[in-house]
C-alpha positions as CSV (number, residue, x, y, z in Angstrom):
1,M,12.1,-27.6,10.6
2,N,9.6,-30.0,12.2
3,Q,8.1,-32.1,9.5
4,G,7.2,-35.3,11.4
5,S,9.4,-38.3,12.0
6,T,7.3,-41.3,11.2
7,P,8.5,-43.0,8.0
8,H,6.1,-44.1,5.4
9,T,7.1,-47.4,3.5
10,S,3.9,-48.3,1.9
11,I,2.9,-45.1,0.2
12,S,2.9,-44.6,-3.6
13,E,5.3,-42.6,-5.5
14,E,2.5,-40.1,-6.1
15,V,1.7,-39.6,-2.6
16,A,5.3,-39.5,-1.7
17,H,5.9,-36.7,-4.2
18,A,3.1,-35.0,-2.6
19,L,4.4,-35.1,0.8
20,Q,7.7,-33.9,-0.2
21,V,6.2,-30.8,-2.0
22,S,4.1,-30.0,1.0
23,Q,7.2,-30.3,3.2
24,R,9.4,-28.1,1.2
25,G,10.5,-25.1,3.1
26,C,7.8,-25.4,5.9
27,E,7.9,-25.0,9.5
28,E,5.6,-27.6,10.6
29,L,3.2,-30.1,9.1
30,L,0.6,-31.3,11.4
31,P,-0.2,-34.1,12.0
32,Q,2.0,-35.4,9.2
33,D,0.5,-39.1,9.4
34,E,-3.2,-37.5,8.9
35,W,-1.9,-35.5,5.9
36,V,-0.5,-38.7,4.4
37,K,-4.0,-40.6,5.0
38,K,-5.8,-37.5,3.2
39,L,-3.3,-37.5,0.2
40,Q,-3.9,-41.5,-0.1
41,R,-7.4,-41.2,0.2
42,S,-7.4,-38.4,-2.6
43,Q,-5.6,-40.4,-4.9
44,T,-7.7,-43.3,-4.6
45,S,-11.1,-41.5,-4.9
46,G,-9.7,-39.1,-7.3
47,T,-11.3,-36.3,-5.1
48,P,-9.0,-33.2,-4.6
49,L,-8.4,-32.3,-1.0
50,R,-9.5,-28.8,0.0
51,I,-6.7,-26.4,1.0
52,K,-7.4,-23.0,2.6
53,L,-5.2,-19.7,3.0
54,G,-7.0,-16.9,4.7
55,L,-5.7,-13.3,4.6
56,D,-7.3,-10.2,6.0
57,P,-7.0,-7.2,3.8
58,T,-5.3,-4.8,6.2
59,A,-3.1,-3.5,3.6
60,P,-3.6,-2.4,-0.2
61,D,-0.4,-4.4,-1.3
62,I,1.2,-7.5,-0.5
63,H,5.4,-8.0,-0.8
64,I,7.1,-11.0,-1.8
65,G,7.2,-12.1,2.0
66,H,3.6,-12.8,1.7
67,T,3.8,-15.1,-1.5
68,V,5.7,-17.8,0.8
69,V,2.5,-19.1,1.6
70,L,1.0,-18.2,-1.9
71,N,3.8,-20.3,-3.4
72,K,3.1,-23.4,-1.3
73,M,-0.6,-23.0,-2.5
74,R,0.5,-22.9,-6.0
75,Q,2.6,-26.0,-5.5
76,L,-0.5,-27.8,-4.2
77,Q,-2.7,-26.4,-6.7
78,D,-0.3,-28.1,-9.3
79,L,-0.5,-31.2,-7.8
80,G,-4.5,-31.2,-8.7
81,H,-6.1,-29.9,-5.1
82,Q,-8.7,-27.4,-4.7
83,V,-7.1,-24.2,-3.3
84,I,-9.5,-21.6,-1.5
85,F,-8.2,-18.0,-1.3
86,L,-10.3,-16.7,1.7
87,I,-10.3,-12.9,2.2
88,G,-11.1,-12.3,5.7
89,D,-13.5,-9.2,5.2
90,F,-15.6,-10.0,8.4
91,T,-12.5,-11.0,10.7
92,S,-10.9,-7.7,9.6
93,L,-13.6,-5.9,11.2
94,I,-12.2,-7.6,14.5
95,G,-8.5,-7.1,14.1
96,D,-6.0,-9.9,14.7
97,P,-3.7,-9.5,17.8
98,S,-1.4,-12.3,16.4
99,G,2.1,-11.5,17.2
100,R,1.1,-8.0,18.7
101,N,1.5,-6.5,21.9
102,S,-1.1,-4.1,21.4
103,T,-4.6,-4.7,19.8
104,R,-4.6,-3.8,16.0
105,P,-7.1,-1.0,15.3
106,P,-10.1,-2.5,13.4
107,L,-10.6,-1.5,9.9
108,T,-13.8,0.1,8.3
109,P,-15.7,-1.7,5.8
110,A,-15.0,0.9,3.3
111,Q,-11.1,0.4,4.1
112,I,-11.5,-3.3,3.9
113,Q,-13.3,-3.5,0.6
114,L,-10.6,-1.1,-1.0
115,N,-7.8,-3.4,0.2
116,A,-9.7,-6.7,-0.7
117,D,-10.2,-5.4,-4.3
118,T,-6.4,-5.5,-4.9
119,Y,-5.4,-8.5,-2.7
120,Y,-6.9,-11.1,-5.1
121,K,-5.6,-9.5,-8.2
122,Q,-1.9,-9.5,-6.8
123,A,-2.5,-13.0,-5.3
124,S,-3.3,-14.2,-8.9
125,M,0.3,-13.4,-9.8
126,V,1.1,-16.5,-8.1
127,L,-2.0,-18.7,-8.2
128,D,-3.9,-20.0,-11.2
129,P,-6.8,-18.1,-11.2
130,A,-9.0,-20.5,-13.3
131,K,-8.4,-23.1,-10.4
132,T,-8.8,-21.0,-7.5
133,E,-12.0,-20.9,-5.4
134,I,-12.4,-17.4,-3.9
135,R,-14.5,-16.8,-1.0
136,Y,-15.1,-14.0,1.7
137,N,-15.8,-15.1,5.3
138,S,-18.6,-12.6,5.8
139,E,-20.6,-15.2,3.9
140,W,-21.3,-17.5,6.8
141,S,-19.9,-14.8,9.7
142,E,-22.4,-12.4,9.3
143,P,-25.7,-14.6,9.4
144,L,-24.6,-16.4,12.7
145,G,-26.1,-13.5,14.6
146,A,-25.9,-13.2,18.5
147,S,-27.1,-16.5,19.3
148,G,-24.9,-18.2,16.8
149,M,-21.8,-16.3,18.1
150,I,-22.7,-17.5,21.7
151,Q,-22.9,-21.1,20.7
152,L,-19.6,-20.8,18.8
153,A,-18.1,-19.2,21.9
154,S,-19.4,-22.2,24.0
155,R,-17.1,-24.5,21.9
156,Y,-13.8,-23.0,23.5
157,T,-12.7,-22.3,27.0
158,V,-11.3,-19.1,28.4
159,A,-8.3,-21.2,30.0
160,R,-7.5,-22.8,26.7
161,M,-7.6,-19.1,24.9
162,M,-5.0,-18.0,27.6
163,E,-2.6,-20.6,26.5
164,R,-2.0,-18.5,23.5
165,D,1.4,-17.0,23.7
166,D,0.2,-13.5,22.8
167,F,-2.7,-13.3,25.4
168,H,-0.6,-15.2,27.8
169,K,2.3,-12.4,27.7
170,R,0.0,-9.7,27.6
171,F,-1.9,-11.0,30.8
172,H,1.1,-11.5,32.7
173,G,2.6,-8.0,31.7
174,G,-0.4,-6.3,33.1
175,Q,-1.5,-5.2,29.4
176,S,-5.2,-5.1,28.5
177,I,-6.9,-7.7,26.4
178,S,-10.4,-6.8,25.1
179,V,-13.2,-9.5,24.9
180,H,-13.6,-8.9,21.3
181,E,-10.0,-10.1,20.6
182,F,-11.2,-13.9,21.7
183,L,-13.5,-13.7,18.8
184,Y,-10.9,-13.4,16.1
185,P,-9.4,-17.1,16.4
186,L,-13.0,-18.5,17.0
187,M,-14.1,-16.8,13.8
188,Q,-10.9,-17.8,11.9
189,G,-11.6,-21.4,13.2
190,Y,-15.1,-21.5,12.1
191,D,-13.9,-20.6,8.7
192,S,-12.5,-24.2,8.6
193,V,-15.9,-25.6,9.4
194,A,-18.0,-23.5,6.9
195,L,-15.3,-24.5,4.1
196,K,-14.6,-28.0,5.3
197,S,-11.0,-27.5,4.7
198,D,-8.5,-30.5,4.8
199,L,-5.3,-28.5,5.2
200,E,-5.0,-25.0,6.2
201,L,-1.7,-22.7,5.6
202,G,-0.6,-19.8,7.6
203,G,2.7,-18.3,8.8
204,T,4.2,-19.3,12.1
205,D,2.5,-16.7,14.0
206,Q,-0.9,-18.2,13.0
207,K,-0.2,-21.6,14.7
208,F,-2.8,-21.1,17.2
209,N,-5.5,-19.8,15.0
210,L,-5.1,-22.8,12.7
211,L,-5.3,-25.2,15.6
212,M,-8.2,-23.5,16.7
213,G,-9.8,-24.9,13.2
214,R,-8.9,-28.2,13.9
215,H,-10.6,-28.0,17.4
216,L,-13.9,-26.7,16.1
217,Q,-14.2,-29.0,13.2
218,Q,-13.9,-31.7,15.8
219,E,-16.4,-30.0,17.6
220,Y,-19.0,-29.8,14.6
221,G,-18.4,-33.5,13.7
222,Q,-16.0,-32.8,10.9
223,E,-12.8,-34.5,10.1
224,P,-10.2,-32.3,11.5
225,Q,-7.8,-30.3,8.9
226,C,-4.2,-30.4,9.2
227,I,-2.2,-27.4,9.3
228,L,1.1,-26.1,7.5
229,T,2.8,-23.3,8.6
230,M,5.5,-21.5,6.7
231,P,8.5,-19.4,8.1
232,L,8.4,-15.8,8.0
233,L,10.7,-14.4,5.3
234,E,13.7,-12.3,6.3
235,G,13.9,-8.9,4.3
236,L,16.6,-7.4,2.3
237,D,18.7,-6.9,5.4
238,G,18.6,-10.5,6.2
239,V,17.7,-9.7,9.9
240,D,14.3,-8.5,10.2
241,K,10.9,-10.1,9.0
242,M,10.1,-8.5,5.6
243,S,8.0,-5.5,6.5
244,K,7.0,-2.2,4.7
245,S,7.8,-0.5,8.2
246,K,11.1,-1.7,8.3
247,N,11.8,-0.9,4.6
248,N,13.2,-4.1,4.0
249,Y,10.8,-5.5,1.3
250,I,10.0,-6.1,-2.4
251,G,6.6,-5.0,-3.2
252,I,5.3,-7.4,-6.1
253,T,4.0,-4.3,-7.7
254,E,7.3,-2.6,-8.1
255,E,8.6,-1.9,-11.3
256,A,10.9,-4.6,-13.0
257,N,14.3,-2.7,-12.7
258,T,13.9,-2.2,-9.0
259,M,12.5,-5.8,-8.2
260,F,15.7,-7.2,-10.0
261,A,18.1,-4.8,-8.3
262,K,16.6,-5.4,-4.9
263,V,17.0,-9.2,-5.1
264,M,20.6,-8.6,-6.4
265,S,21.1,-6.5,-3.1
266,I,20.6,-9.4,-0.7
267,S,23.5,-11.6,0.8
268,D,24.9,-14.7,-0.6
269,T,23.6,-16.7,2.4
270,L,20.2,-15.2,2.3
271,M,19.8,-16.1,-1.4
272,W,19.8,-19.7,-0.6
273,R,16.7,-19.4,1.8
274,W,14.9,-17.2,-0.6
275,F,15.6,-20.0,-3.4
276,T,13.7,-22.5,-1.1
277,L,10.8,-20.2,-0.1
278,L,10.3,-18.3,-3.5
279,S,11.7,-20.0,-6.3
280,F,9.8,-22.8,-8.3
281,Q,12.9,-24.6,-9.1
282,S,13.0,-28.3,-7.7
283,L,15.1,-28.8,-4.3
284,Q,17.6,-30.9,-6.5
285,A,18.3,-28.2,-8.8
286,I,18.8,-25.7,-6.2
287,A,20.9,-28.3,-4.6
288,A,23.0,-29.1,-7.7
289,L,23.4,-24.9,-8.1
290,K,24.7,-24.6,-4.6
291,A,27.0,-27.3,-5.1
292,E,28.3,-25.4,-8.2
293,V,28.8,-22.4,-6.1
294,H,30.6,-24.3,-3.5
295,D,33.0,-25.8,-6.2
296,G,33.8,-22.2,-7.4
297,R,31.2,-20.9,-9.7
298,N,30.4,-17.1,-8.8
299,P,27.2,-16.9,-6.6
300,R,26.4,-13.9,-8.6
301,D,25.1,-16.3,-11.3
302,A,22.9,-18.0,-9.0
303,K,21.5,-14.5,-7.6
304,V,20.8,-13.5,-11.4
305,M,18.7,-16.5,-11.8
306,L,16.7,-15.8,-8.7
307,A,16.5,-12.2,-9.6
308,K,15.4,-13.2,-13.0
309,E,12.6,-15.7,-11.9
310,I,11.1,-13.4,-9.3
311,T,11.0,-10.6,-11.8
312,T,9.5,-12.8,-14.5
313,R,6.8,-14.0,-12.1
314,F,5.6,-10.5,-11.6
315,H,6.4,-8.8,-14.9
316,S,7.5,-11.0,-18.0
317,A,10.6,-12.7,-19.2
318,A,11.2,-9.7,-21.6
319,L,11.2,-7.2,-18.7
320,A,13.4,-9.5,-16.7
321,D,16.0,-9.6,-19.5
322,A,15.8,-5.9,-19.7
323,A,16.1,-5.4,-16.0
324,E,19.4,-7.7,-15.9
325,Q,20.9,-5.5,-18.6
326,D,19.9,-2.2,-16.6
327,F,21.7,-3.7,-13.7
328,I,24.7,-4.6,-15.6
329,N,24.8,-1.1,-17.0
330,R,24.5,0.5,-13.7
331,S,27.0,-2.0,-11.9
332,K,29.5,-1.1,-14.7
333,G,28.8,2.8,-14.1
334,G,26.9,2.8,-17.7
335,V,23.6,4.7,-18.0
336,P,20.5,2.9,-18.2
337,D,18.6,3.2,-21.6
338,V,15.7,5.2,-20.0
339,I,16.2,7.9,-17.5
340,P,14.3,10.8,-16.3
341,E,14.8,14.0,-18.2
342,V,14.6,17.3,-16.3
343,S,14.8,20.9,-17.6
344,L,16.2,23.6,-15.2
345,G,17.0,27.3,-15.2
346,G,19.4,29.5,-13.2
347,A,22.7,28.6,-15.2
348,P,25.4,28.8,-13.9
349,L,24.2,26.5,-10.8
350,G,25.7,25.0,-8.1
351,I,25.9,21.2,-7.9
352,A,23.9,20.9,-4.7
353,A,21.1,23.3,-5.9
354,L,20.9,21.1,-9.1
355,L,20.4,17.9,-7.2
356,K,17.8,19.3,-5.3
357,S,16.1,21.1,-8.2
358,A,16.5,17.8,-10.2
359,G,14.7,15.8,-7.2
360,L,18.0,13.6,-6.7
361,A,18.5,14.7,-3.1
362,P,15.9,16.1,-0.7
363,S,17.7,19.0,0.3
364,S,20.9,20.9,-0.4
365,S,22.5,19.7,2.8
366,E,21.8,16.1,1.7
367,A,23.4,16.9,-1.5
368,S,26.4,18.2,0.0
369,R,26.6,15.2,1.9
370,L,26.4,13.0,-1.0
371,I,29.2,15.0,-2.9
372,D,31.4,14.7,0.1
373,G,30.7,10.9,0.2
374,G,31.7,10.5,-3.7
375,G,28.4,9.5,-4.6
376,V,27.7,12.2,-7.3
377,R,28.7,11.9,-10.9
378,I,28.3,14.2,-13.9
379,D,28.8,12.8,-17.2
380,G,30.4,9.6,-15.6
381,S,33.1,11.8,-13.4
382,V,32.9,12.0,-9.7
383,V,32.2,15.3,-8.3
384,S,34.6,16.3,-5.7
385,D,34.0,20.2,-5.4
386,K,31.1,21.2,-3.7
387,G,31.5,24.7,-5.2
388,Q,31.7,23.8,-8.6
389,K,28.9,25.5,-11.0
390,L,27.6,24.1,-14.3
391,N,27.1,26.3,-17.1
392,A,23.9,25.8,-19.5
393,G,24.0,22.4,-21.3
394,T,22.7,19.1,-20.9
395,Y,24.3,16.7,-18.4
396,V,23.7,13.2,-17.1
397,V,23.8,13.3,-13.4
398,Q,24.1,10.2,-11.1
399,V,23.5,9.8,-7.5
400,G,24.6,6.7,-5.8
401,K,24.2,3.4,-8.0
402,R,20.4,3.6,-9.0
403,K,19.4,7.5,-9.4
404,F,20.0,9.0,-12.7
405,A,18.6,12.1,-14.5
406,R,19.4,14.2,-17.9
407,V,19.4,17.4,-17.0
408,Q,19.1,20.1,-19.4
409,L,20.2,23.6,-17.8
410,A,19.4,26.8,-19.3
């Protein structure tokens, strides 16, 4: 973690606290000295700093990995600064090549609008909507026109653009780079000019684009913004970045029971990183909890606290409590309070056919595999005989730890 190394001995307690909040969990805060000066000026003048986060609505939903930077925004918002949630409806038309080996297909305006409609609603689960400025970068990007775009392009060189890691690798690897891709970092940087931002947040994969904002602000005679990059959150597997394509994610609109159970499934090691990046508990409180676990407290207690905090944030305290009880019931082999009810005919019916018909297995062959693995229970008893048939009646069927159904067989 690179957070700067210059000590600040003459700053106020308020500024020191704001610096600590800024640095929590961050990858880089650049330049730190400039950020301290901005904080000091804000404290003296009483004028909030303008803090920008831009997100391109490339998908209709966000997962908790996306909330790492939103959490940082909320922390700075709680210090009294003005946060700007920027929806990149114009830049989405270009497509951001960050971290990609090939270009991202540009979205249609209709797709962008559809995604943007849900983005801020979901982000508001973390940010304080009453204190958040919402902007769309089409406001200033579209009026630029051809001449404005040419003038903007003249503010940066091709040589410096090719220093970008992604472009550099693709060029030397013989992969194509379209001219329009150069426009993306230029337009994102111009957003900082238009918004007169003091600080821009982003993931580590956005560093080049964030630095572009600093450069263009200087070109346009503005005080350059500082940049704060946050690490990319590892997913449930603890290995890869959280991603829907990797199926290692927690969607912030997932039901409470699923959200709670998924948090409980992460490793004890990954739990502490999630505490730092996702929890709103103080670092001191987290350190104290970690010390208790080190001294013998069950790490499961800490994980329950994290799962309840995250579930409460996106649902409610009552639903988080219910999700905890549901998880306990499942862990003990108990039956959740509410499970799907399915009515089937054809008694007597084989177990594999029943699982398929009840939607508890995708196919009869997969159902047989689950039975062979000891993963199927009927009324609490493990099924060991694939040839067993059930007569008419009502049965509680469980597959694995999380799938249940009350099946009425006629």
